[in-house]
C-alpha positions in Angstrom: 122.9 -214.7 -267.0 125.2 -214.1 -264.3 127.5 -211.1 -263.9 130.6 -213.8 -264.1 128.9 -215.2 -267.6 128.8 -211.8 -269.2 132.2 -210.5 -268.3 133.4 -213.5 -269.4 131.4 -212.9 -272.5 132.4 -209.3 -272.6 136.3 -210.2 -272.8 135.9 -213.3 -275.5 136.8 -215.7 -272.1 136.6 -219.3 -272.2 133.1 -220.1 -270.2 133.5 -223.2 -267.8 130.9 -225.5 -266.0 131.4 -225.7 -262.2 132.0 -228.9 -262.3 134.8 -229.0 -265.0 136.1 -226.2 -262.0 135.9 -228.8 -259.2 137.3 -231.8 -261.1 140.4 -229.1 -261.9 140.8 -227.6 -258.8 140.9 -231.7 -257.3 143.5 -232.3 -260.1 145.3 -230.0 -258.9 145.2 -231.1 -255.2 146.5 -234.5 -256.4 149.5 -233.1 -258.0 150.6 -230.8 -255.0 150.4 -233.8 -252.7 152.2 -236.0 -255.3 154.7 -232.9 -255.4 154.9 -233.5 -251.9 156.0 -236.4 -251.6 158.2 -236.4 -254.0 159.7 -233.7 -252.4 160.2 -235.6 -249.5 161.5 -238.5 -250.9 164.2 -235.9 -252.4 165.3 -235.1 -248.8 165.3 -238.0 -247.6 167.3 -239.4 -250.3 169.5 -236.4 -249.9 169.9 -237.4 -246.1 170.9 -240.8 -246.9 173.6 -240.0 -249.7 175.1 -237.6 -246.9 175.1 -239.8 -244.2 176.7 -242.6 -246.7 179.2 -240.1 -247.6 179.8 -239.7 -243.8 180.1 -243.3 -243.5 182.9 -243.5 -245.8 184.9 -240.7 -244.7 185.0 -242.5 -241.6 186.0 -246.2 -242.7 
């Protein structure tokens, strides 16, 4: 058994397969990408609101 497996068993941690770790890392990357897109969307909307308020004050 590999050292990591022995350590996990000694610490009573759950042992997961490499495939599961890869799938979870892929999901994390997807979520980070979505979060980045949403953050950008919020910044664009904030700027649009700011411009809209400025135009309202001007007219």
